[in-house]
DSSP file (Angstrom, degrees, kcal/mol; ACC not computed):
  #  RESIDUE AA STRUCTURE BP1 BP2  ACC     N-H-->O    O-->H-N    N-H-->O    O-->H-N    TCO  KAPPA ALPHA  PHI   PSI    X-CA   Y-CA   Z-CA
    1    1 A M              0   0    0      0, 0.0     2,-0.4     0, 0.0    22,-0.2   0.000 360.0 360.0 360.0 145.7    0.0    0.0   -0.1
    2    2 A A  E     -A   22   0A   0     20,-2.6    20,-2.7     1,-0.0     2,-0.2  -0.812 360.0-129.5 -99.1 136.2    1.2    3.5   -0.7
    3    3 A R  E     -A   21   0A   0     -2,-0.4     2,-0.3    18,-0.2    18,-0.2  -0.518  29.8-177.7 -83.7 155.6    0.7    6.2    1.8
    4    4 A F  E     -A   20   0A   0     16,-2.6    16,-1.8    -2,-0.2     2,-0.4  -0.973  18.9-157.6-147.1 159.0   -0.9    9.5    0.7
    5    5 A T  E     -A   19   0A   0     -2,-0.3     2,-0.6    14,-0.2    14,-0.2  -0.972   5.5-162.4-142.2 127.6   -1.8   12.9    2.2
    6    6 A I  E     -A   18   0A   0     12,-3.0    12,-2.3    -2,-0.4     3,-0.2  -0.955   0.5-168.5-110.8 111.7   -4.4   15.2    0.7
    7    7 A S  E    S-     0   0A   0     -2,-0.6     2,-0.3     1,-0.3    -1,-0.1   0.837  75.7  -0.5 -69.0 -37.5   -4.0   18.7    1.9
    8    8 A R  E     +     0   0A   0      9,-0.1     2,-0.5    10,-0.1    -1,-0.3  -0.887  63.0 179.3-158.8 116.6   -7.4   19.9    0.6
    9    9 A L  E     -A   16   0A   0      7,-3.2     7,-2.7    -2,-0.3     2,-0.6  -0.967  16.5-151.5-127.6 120.8  -10.0   18.0   -1.4
   10   10 A D  E     +A   15   0A   0     -2,-0.5     2,-0.2     5,-0.2     5,-0.2  -0.807  31.2 165.0 -80.3 116.3  -13.3   19.7   -2.5
   11   11 A T  E >   -A   14   0A   0      3,-2.6     3,-0.9    -2,-0.6    53,-0.1  -0.699  55.0 -96.2-125.7 173.9  -16.1   17.1   -2.7
   12   12 A T  T 3  S+     0   0    0     -2,-0.2     3,-0.1     1,-0.2    52,-0.0   0.689 124.9  49.9 -65.6 -24.5  -19.8   16.9   -2.9
   13   13 A Q  T 3  S-     0   0    0      1,-0.4     2,-0.3    47,-0.1    -1,-0.2   0.499 125.2 -79.7-100.5  -0.3  -19.8   16.4    0.8
   14   14 A G  E <   -A   11   0A   0     -3,-0.9    -3,-2.6    29,-0.1     2,-0.5  -0.876  62.8 -46.3 138.4-171.0  -17.6   19.3    1.8
   15   15 A T  E     -A   10   0A   0     29,-0.3    29,-2.9    -2,-0.3     2,-0.3  -0.898  60.5-178.6-105.8 131.4  -13.9   20.2    1.9
   16   16 A F  E     -AB   9  43A   0     -7,-2.7    -7,-3.2    -2,-0.5     2,-0.3  -0.827  25.4-161.9-123.4 155.7  -11.6   17.6    3.4
   17   17 A R  E     + B   0  42A   0     25,-2.0    25,-2.5    -2,-0.3     2,-0.3  -0.982  30.5 158.3-130.1 154.7   -8.0   16.9    4.3
   18   18 A L  E     -AB   6  41A   0    -12,-2.3   -12,-3.0    -2,-0.3     2,-0.3  -0.998  29.6-152.1-161.7 158.5   -6.9   13.2    4.9
   19   19 A T  E     +AB   5  40A   0     21,-1.9    20,-3.2    -2,-0.3    21,-1.7  -0.970  36.4 117.5-133.6 155.0   -4.1   10.7    5.1
   20   20 A G  E     -AB   4  38A   0    -16,-1.8   -16,-2.6    -2,-0.3     2,-0.3  -0.942  53.6 -78.1 179.2-155.8   -4.2    7.0    4.5
   21   21 A E  E     -AB   3  37A   0     16,-2.3    16,-2.6    -2,-0.3     2,-0.4  -0.977  31.1-163.0-136.8 143.7   -3.0    4.3    2.4
   22   22 A W  E     -AB   2  36A   0    -20,-2.7   -20,-2.6    -2,-0.3     2,-0.5  -0.996  10.8-170.6-134.7 132.4   -4.1    3.0   -1.1
   23   23 A T  E     - B   0  35A   0     12,-2.4    12,-2.7    -2,-0.4     3,-0.1  -0.972  19.0-159.3-112.1 109.4   -3.6   -0.2   -3.0
   24   24 A R    >>  -     0   0    0     -2,-0.5     3,-2.9    10,-0.2     4,-0.7  -0.566  37.1 -81.1 -89.7 157.2   -4.7    0.1   -6.7
   25   25 A P  T 34 S+     0   0    0      0, 0.0     7,-0.1     0, 0.0    -1,-0.1  -0.286 121.7  24.7 -49.7 132.7   -5.5   -2.9   -8.9
   26   26 A G  T 34 S+     0   0    0      5,-0.6     3,-0.2     2,-0.4     6,-0.1   0.148  97.5  90.2  94.6 -16.9   -2.3   -4.3  -10.2
   27   27 A D  T <4 S+     0   0    0     -3,-2.9     2,-0.5     1,-0.3     7,-0.0   0.820 101.3  29.8 -77.5 -28.8   -0.1   -2.9   -7.3
   28   28 A D  S >< S-     0   0    0     -4,-0.7     3,-2.9     3,-0.2    -2,-0.4  -0.903  76.2-151.0-136.6 112.8   -0.7   -6.2   -5.4
   29   29 A H  T 3  S+     0   0    0     -2,-0.5    -1,-0.1     1,-0.3    -2,-0.0   0.575  93.2  64.7 -62.4  -7.7   -1.4   -9.2   -7.5
   30   30 A T  T 3  S+     0   0    0      2,-0.0     2,-0.4    -4,-0.0    -1,-0.3   0.558  96.6  71.5 -92.9 -13.2   -3.6  -10.9   -4.8
   31   31 A R    <   +     0   0    0     -3,-2.9    -5,-0.6     1,-0.1    -3,-0.2  -0.872  47.9 179.9-105.8 139.9   -6.1   -8.0   -5.2
   32   32 A T  S    S+     0   0    0     -2,-0.4     2,-0.3    -7,-0.1    -1,-0.1   0.672  73.4  53.2-107.0 -22.6   -8.5   -7.3   -8.0
   33   33 A N  S    S-     0   0    0     -9,-0.1     2,-0.2    -8,-0.0    -7,-0.1  -0.813  91.9-103.6-110.5 154.3  -10.2   -4.1   -6.5
   34   34 A S        -     0   0    0     -2,-0.3     2,-0.4    -9,-0.1   -10,-0.2  -0.488  34.9-148.5 -77.9 149.3   -8.5   -1.1   -5.3
   35   35 A D  E     -B   23   0A   0    -12,-2.7   -12,-2.4    -2,-0.2     2,-0.4  -0.939  11.4-168.9-124.6 140.5   -8.4   -0.8   -1.5
   36   36 A L  E     -B   22   0A   0     -2,-0.4     2,-0.5   -14,-0.2   -14,-0.2  -0.988   4.2-173.8-139.0 118.7   -8.4    2.5    0.5
   37   37 A T  E     -B   21   0A   0    -16,-2.6   -16,-2.3    -2,-0.4     2,-0.5  -0.970  11.0-154.8-116.0 123.2   -7.7    2.9    4.2
   38   38 A I  E     +B   20   0A   0     -2,-0.5   -18,-0.3   -18,-0.2     3,-0.1  -0.829  17.6 172.5-101.0 131.3   -8.2    6.3    5.8
   39   39 A H  E    S+     0   0A   0    -20,-3.2     2,-0.4    -2,-0.5   -19,-0.2   0.806  71.0  20.5-106.6 -31.0   -6.2    7.1    9.0
   40   40 A T  E     -B   19   0A   0    -21,-1.7   -21,-1.9    13,-0.1    -1,-0.4  -0.991  63.1-179.8-135.5 144.1   -7.0   10.8    9.6
   41   41 A L  E     +BC  18  52A   0     11,-0.7    11,-3.1    -2,-0.4     2,-0.3  -0.967   2.1 175.9-148.5 125.5   -9.9   12.8    8.3
   42   42 A D  E     -BC  17  51A   0    -25,-2.5   -25,-2.0    -2,-0.3     2,-0.4  -0.971  13.7-152.3-131.5 144.1  -10.7   16.4    8.9
   43   43 A I  E     -BC  16  50A   0      7,-2.1     7,-2.9    -2,-0.3     2,-0.6  -0.871  24.7-112.2-112.2 147.9  -13.5   18.6    7.4
   44   44 A M  E     + C   0  49A   0    -29,-2.9   -29,-0.3    -2,-0.4     5,-0.2  -0.696  41.9 178.4 -80.9 125.7  -13.5   22.2    6.8
   45   45 A G  E >   - C   0  48A   0      3,-2.8     3,-1.7    -2,-0.6   -31,-0.0  -0.582  47.4 -88.5-113.0-178.4  -15.8   24.0    9.2
   46   46 A T  T 3  S+     0   0    0      1,-0.3     3,-0.1    -2,-0.2    -2,-0.0   0.764 129.0  39.2 -63.9 -20.7  -16.7   27.7    9.7
   47   47 A D  T 3  S-     0   0    0      1,-0.5    -1,-0.3     0, 0.0     2,-0.3   0.093 126.6 -83.5-115.9  23.8  -13.9   28.0   12.2
   48   48 A G  E <  S-C   45   0A   0     -3,-1.7    -3,-2.8     2,-0.0    -1,-0.5  -0.733  81.6  -4.1 113.0-164.9  -11.3   25.9   10.5
   49   49 A W  E     -C   44   0A   0     -2,-0.3     2,-0.5    -5,-0.2    -5,-0.2  -0.445  53.8-159.3 -79.9 139.4  -10.5   22.2   10.3
   50   50 A L  E     -C   43   0A   0     -7,-2.9    -7,-2.1    -2,-0.2     2,-0.4  -0.957  17.3-131.0-113.0 118.9  -12.6   19.7   12.4
   51   51 A G  E     -C   42   0A   0     -2,-0.5     2,-0.3    -9,-0.2    -9,-0.2  -0.616  23.2-165.2 -76.6 129.5  -11.1   16.3   13.1
   52   52 A L  E     -C   41   0A   0    -11,-3.1   -11,-0.7    -2,-0.4     3,-0.1  -0.850  23.5-117.4-108.8 144.3  -13.3   13.4   12.4
   53   53 A K    >>  -     0   0    0     -2,-0.3     3,-1.6     1,-0.2     4,-0.5  -0.743  16.3-151.6 -82.0 116.4  -12.9    9.9   13.6
   54   54 A P  G >4 S+     0   0    0      0, 0.0     3,-1.4     0, 0.0     7,-0.2   0.864  94.1  56.3 -57.4 -36.5  -12.4    7.6   10.7
   55   55 A E  G 34 S+     0   0    0      1,-0.3     3,-0.3     2,-0.1    -2,-0.0   0.713 110.4  45.6 -70.2 -17.5  -13.9    4.6   12.5
   56   56 A R  G <4 S+     0   0    0     -3,-1.6    -1,-0.3     1,-0.2     3,-0.1   0.378 110.2  54.5-101.8   4.8  -17.1    6.5   13.3
   57   57 A N    <X  +     0   0    0     -3,-1.4     4,-2.0    -4,-0.5     3,-0.2  -0.096  60.1 132.4-129.8  38.1  -17.5    7.9    9.8
   58   58 A A  H  > S+     0   0    0     -3,-0.3     4,-2.4     1,-0.2     5,-0.2   0.823  73.8  51.9 -52.0 -46.0  -17.5    4.9    7.7
   59   59 A T  H  > S+     0   0    0      2,-0.2     4,-2.2     1,-0.2    -1,-0.2   0.893 110.2  50.1 -65.3 -41.3  -20.6    5.9    5.7
   60   60 A L  H  > S+     0   0    0      2,-0.2     4,-2.0     1,-0.2    -2,-0.2   0.889 111.0  47.7 -62.7 -43.0  -19.1    9.2    5.0
   61   61 A I  H  X S+     0   0    0     -4,-2.0     4,-2.0     2,-0.2    -2,-0.2   0.870 110.2  53.3 -66.8 -39.5  -15.8    7.6    3.8
   62   62 A D  H  < S+     0   0    0     -4,-2.4     4,-0.5     2,-0.2    -2,-0.2   0.936 110.4  47.8 -54.9 -48.6  -17.8    5.2    1.6
   63   63 A T  H  < S+     0   0    0     -4,-2.2     4,-0.4     1,-0.2     3,-0.3   0.895 116.1  44.0 -62.4 -37.9  -19.5    8.1    0.1
   64   64 A L  H >X S+     0   0    0     -4,-2.0     4,-1.8     1,-0.2     3,-1.0   0.780  86.8  92.7 -75.8 -30.2  -16.2    9.9   -0.5
   65   65 A K  H 3X S+     0   0    0     -4,-2.0     4,-2.9     1,-0.3     5,-0.3   0.762  83.0  51.5 -49.2 -45.8  -14.1    7.0   -1.8
   66   66 A A  H 3> S+     0   0    0     -4,-0.5     4,-2.2    -3,-0.3    -1,-0.3   0.941 113.1  45.2 -48.8 -52.0  -14.8    7.6   -5.5
   67   67 A E  H <> S+     0   0    0     -3,-1.0     4,-2.1    -4,-0.4    -2,-0.2   0.834 113.0  50.5 -65.5 -32.8  -13.7   11.2   -5.3
   68   68 A I  H  X S+     0   0    0     -4,-1.8     4,-2.1     2,-0.2    -2,-0.2   0.921 112.8  47.0 -74.1 -41.4  -10.6   10.4   -3.2
   69   69 A K  H  X S+     0   0    0     -4,-2.9     4,-3.1    -5,-0.2     5,-0.2   0.884 110.3  51.9 -62.7 -38.0   -9.6    7.8   -5.7
   70   70 A S  H  X S+     0   0    0     -4,-2.2     4,-2.4    -5,-0.3    -1,-0.2   0.958 110.2  49.3 -56.7 -52.0  -10.1   10.0   -8.6
   71   71 A H  H  X S+     0   0    0     -4,-2.1     4,-1.9     1,-0.2    -2,-0.2   0.871 111.5  49.2 -68.3 -32.9   -8.0   12.6   -7.0
   72   72 A L  H  X S+     0   0    0     -4,-2.1     4,-2.3     2,-0.2    -1,-0.2   0.927 110.8  50.0 -66.3 -46.0   -5.2   10.1   -6.3
   73   73 A R  H  X S+     0   0    0     -4,-3.1     4,-2.2     1,-0.2    -2,-0.2   0.891 111.7  46.6 -58.9 -40.1   -5.2    8.8   -9.8
   74   74 A A  H  X S+     0   0    0     -4,-2.4     4,-1.7     2,-0.2    -1,-0.2   0.868 111.9  51.9 -73.2 -33.6   -5.0   12.2  -11.3
   75   75 A K  H  X S+     0   0    0     -4,-1.9     4,-1.6    -5,-0.2    -2,-0.2   0.880 110.9  48.4 -66.7 -39.0   -2.2   13.1   -8.8
   76   76 A R  H  X S+     0   0    0     -4,-2.3     4,-1.6     2,-0.2    -2,-0.2   0.895 109.0  52.3 -69.6 -39.8   -0.2   10.0   -9.8
   77   77 A Q  H  < S+     0   0    0     -4,-2.2    -1,-0.2     1,-0.2    -2,-0.2   0.895 109.7  50.2 -65.4 -33.6   -0.7   10.8  -13.7
   78   78 A K  H  < S+     0   0    0     -4,-1.7    -1,-0.2     1,-0.2    -2,-0.2   0.936 118.9  37.9 -69.4 -37.2    0.7   14.3  -13.2
   79   79 A S  H  <        0   0    0     -4,-1.6    -1,-0.2     1,-0.2    -2,-0.2   0.572 360.0 360.0 -89.7 -12.5    3.7   12.9  -11.3
   80   80 A G     <        0   0    0     -4,-1.6    -1,-0.2    -5,-0.1    -2,-0.2   0.465 360.0 360.0-119.1 360.0    4.4    9.8  -13.2
């Protein structure tokens, strides 16, 4: 799994910053689907960043996964 940090991600659910690990299809021959693990999750509130507990926000993370993966793919294409 590759570690990542996203300092600001504008999504349909709000603006987030997060860290985690990501395995894309083909990175690990035993996996067929990409795998995403979120370690830290913050949302931009009216007074700044508000820390959220990933383990208590699984539904939100599931909602954000497609946008996070899209961001990571675009970032990788730019750097690679």
